[in-house]
N, C-alpha and C positions, 0 to 999 in steps of 0.2 A: 552545530549542528541546525536544518531549520528544515521544523515541519509545515506546509501550510497544504492546504485544505478547501479548493476552490465550487463552484457547481452550478450549473449549465442550466437553468432551463428548473430551478428548485430554489426550495426557501432553504437557505440556513438557519436552522435556528443554534442555542450558542447547544442546547445537550448535545443538538445530534456534531458539529466542531470540536466539544472535547473532545467525546466519544470515536471519532475521528481519531484525534489531536493521542487521546490516549493507549488506541490501539498499534499509534505508525510510532506510538515512544518503544515496544516491548521489541520492536523488529533488531533496537541498536544491539539487541545483545545478542542476536541469529551472527551478525559479523561486527566488526570495530571500522572498515572503515569510509562509513553512510557518511556522504556529503548534502546532502537535500534530501527526503518527501515529500514526493505531492500527492496530493487527494485529493481525482480530481470525480463528485457527484454528478449525475446527470439525467434529470428523467425523461423514460423514451415515451415512444404510444403507448396506449392501456394498459396506462398508473402502472410502468416497468422500474425500475430502476438502477443503472449501469453504475460502479462505481470501481477506476480506474487506480489504479495504483502506480507508482514510477522510483521508481528509488534510482540515486544517484552516485553512485561506487569510487572511486580511485581505481586507478587505470587499468578500466569498466565503462561498457558498453555500457547505457544503463538498461537497469531491468523496468517489467511491464505487470505489470500482470490485472484484473479482466472482473468483474464479475455480476451481472446480473440476475435481477431478481424483484418477488412483488414487494417486500420491506430495507428497504436503506440498509438500517443496523443490517439485517444476514446480510446482505449486499460487500459493507466496510466489515464484516468476521470472513466470509469467506471468504473476498480478495487479503486480507494479513493473512488467513491462513496459508493462504497459493506463494505469494511473497514469502514468507518467513520461511516454507519448506525448498524452496528459488535460492534464500541466500546460507539453507544451512546445508544447501549441494553445491551448492559455488564454497565456502569453503572447507568446509572435506577434500573438490578437485582438486580443493591449494597447497591444503595439507598433506594428501595421497603423488603430491608433484614435487614435494620437500625430498621425500627421504629417497 
């Protein structure tokens, strides 16, 4: 599985990249069919950051979540929580349909 961290209008430090990768690696616990995870960090107007996580899933459309806030680390956390919830719900839906 490939994890890609990119930045738009923001300078990515090693600490931010490693933090985002560590958070995205945790998403593999929730669903095994992940092919690729892309984390895009952007600095919007008024010193507000946006974190977007895109998960490429086998035999399904990509899952996309966004988070916005004044701290880039908090945005990454919030986006990771939302994506974990989405993947968990998707896996439960698959499991319920098989019964």
